[in-house]
Every structure is written in structure tokens, then in C-alpha cells.
C-alpha positions, 0 to 999 in steps of 0.5 A: 072300618076298624076305627068305626068298630072301636068307636062303637065299642068305646062309646059305652065304656070308661077311659081311653081305648088304649087301656083296652088294647091287647098287649097294653091293656089295663082294663077288660072290655065287657062287650057292651057297644052300640050297633055297628054296620060295616060297609067296605069300600075296598077289598082287603082286610076282611074286618067286616067279618072279625071281632077285633079292631086294629089300632096303631100309633106310629113312631119310635115307640109305635104299635099296632094292637087289637081291641078285641071282644066276641061282641065286636063282630059287626052287627051287619056287613053290607058288601056291595062291589059297586062301592069298590069300583072307584077304588084306585089301582094302587089301593086295589093292589095293596088291599088285594094282596092283604086279602091274598096273604090272609087267605094263604097264611090261614090255609097253611096255618098250623091251626087250619081245619077242614072248614077253614081250608075249604073257605080259604081255597074258595077265597083264593079261587075267586081272588085268582080270578079277580085280582089282576082285572080289578087292579087293571080295569076295576073302575068298570069290571064289576065281576072282578070287584065281586070276586075280590069282595067275596075273597076279602070277606072270606079272608076275615073269616078264615084268619079269625078261625085259623090265624096268620103267619110270618108276614103278619108277624112282620106287619105289626112292628113295621106298621107301628114304627113306620107310616106304611099301609098294611096292605103294602107290607103284606104285598111286598113281603108275601112273595119272598116270605113264601120262597123262604118258607118253601126252602125250609119245608123242602129240607124235609119233604116227607115230614112236611108233605101235607103242607107242601101239597097245600103250597102246590095247590095254591101254586096251581090255583094262582098260576092256572097251570099244573106241572104234575110235580109237587115241587114244581107247582110249589116253586111256581107259587113265589114266582107268580106272587113276585110277578103280581107284585111287580105288575101292580107296582107294590113299593119296597120297604125303602120307599117308606124310609125303612133301612137296614139299620131298622132291622134289629128293632123290627125283628125284635118284635116279629114272630112267626105266628102260626106259620107252618115252619119256624123261621130263625132270625137270619131267615126273617132278616133275609126277607126284609133285605130282599124287599128293601 
């Protein structure tokens, strides 16, 4: 869908699409495009709801950057869960964890608002209901696919309004340097990143109480149970995420040729984005080490 967005955006422009990419741009896009209809066949990126097309070039000098303009929001999005029934389990899991990461990072973002919170929680509620059934019997469970289609769409809406966090900070350099699916990067890192974020947040509970309450709320939602303790509800969140990662067999980074010798170049281009806490370089490195 991102490729389709970029083609729609570039047919009426001069020069290469590379000239217009954020971080590399030598030209400004004027918004002129041909009509574009987005028809997702997986539930993940939410790009059917956003104004950017993410493009990449993989290699030693690789990158992942966005072609972005308000007019690049699709003219029409046709979201039909029947089109997702044949999506294989591994792709369903990776895409689903991308949607989860986008919903969760937007929910706890420093740019979150009451509107984005309401939409993110709605998306997370449907994702909790649909994720495992879609991964395990998704070829015949249209209800699960419907839950996931809705959740993925809302993940695009909320990321466009509230921004993302450190997992997506990792995703750009890792996806530029290595041939690894974006959903796998998000899926393999979200559990450990959540655990590290909580460790830092709990260093000052009173100062961080509002965002800790959000972590707790998501912990209850995904686990389906409440302990009555904010700390326990928070700490069960990374546990549930890790269980989902293991149950759906999301690969580790090493599966794609990433080694500890690559950490320096990855960390040099990683940022916290709109995370509720600013992780230092050692803390970010520990996330990579845990998922190597």
C-alpha cells in the first residue's frame, strides 16, 4: 500500500521519489497526485489511514524514510476482513504486533490526547479479542479478522495524531540496514522495550503515575484480568506480550543476520520518539541484547 501511495504521489511530479523523502529531501511535494484507493490484505501498518508512504533501501547505507503530504491520505480505504482470511499465521502475527505496538505507543505517547486515547483503547480492546484467534485459526475466523482489521485501521489513525515510541525509533535504522520485516522488528522488541520503560517509570512512581496507570490499563486489557494493584497490572503487561511473542514464534534479530557488532550503527540512528521516558544508550542496547 505504501508503494501504491508513492506511485500515486509521483506520477504528476518531476524527479525521483528519493528527492522528496524526509531526511533526504531536495524537493517539496506539492500534494498533486492521482486518486488512490487502499485495500489492505493484512492487518498491521494502518497505512490506509495515514498521509505518508514509508519507503526503504536496504544495505550498508540503507534507510527507511517517509514521503509525506496531507493529500497522500488515501481517497478511499476499503477494509474487508474477508480479504485477510488467507493471510498466513507468521505474517498475521508480525502485522498484528505492529498494530499493537502502534496503538500502545500512541496511547502512552507524550503527544497523546483524550481523542487519541479513546481510539487507541478501542483498538487495543479489539486487538486483544482478535490477535491470537487470527494467528491460530484466521483462515476461518472472520470475527477475529474483523477485530484485527479495525484495530489496524485505528493504529494508523492514532499514530498520525499522537506519534510513536522507541520501538519505532529502532525500526527505521534496523529496517534500513537489514532485510527484516517491519512487523517482526516491532513484534520482537515490544515486550522487552515495555519492560525497560516500566523499570524507568517505577523509579519515580508519583511523577509518572498517570502514564503508569495507562500501562496498567493495557496490562489488564491484554491479560483479561485485574490484580487490583497498579504495579502488578503494569508488570503483567510485558509478561503477556512475551507470551504472545513466543506463542506466535516471532523470530529474534539474529535470525536476520544482526549481531552485537551492529549495535553501534543501529543505536547511532535510534531515538526515543515520543516515549513517556527517555531511555539512555545502554538501556536501548539492553533491549537489542535481549532479543538477539
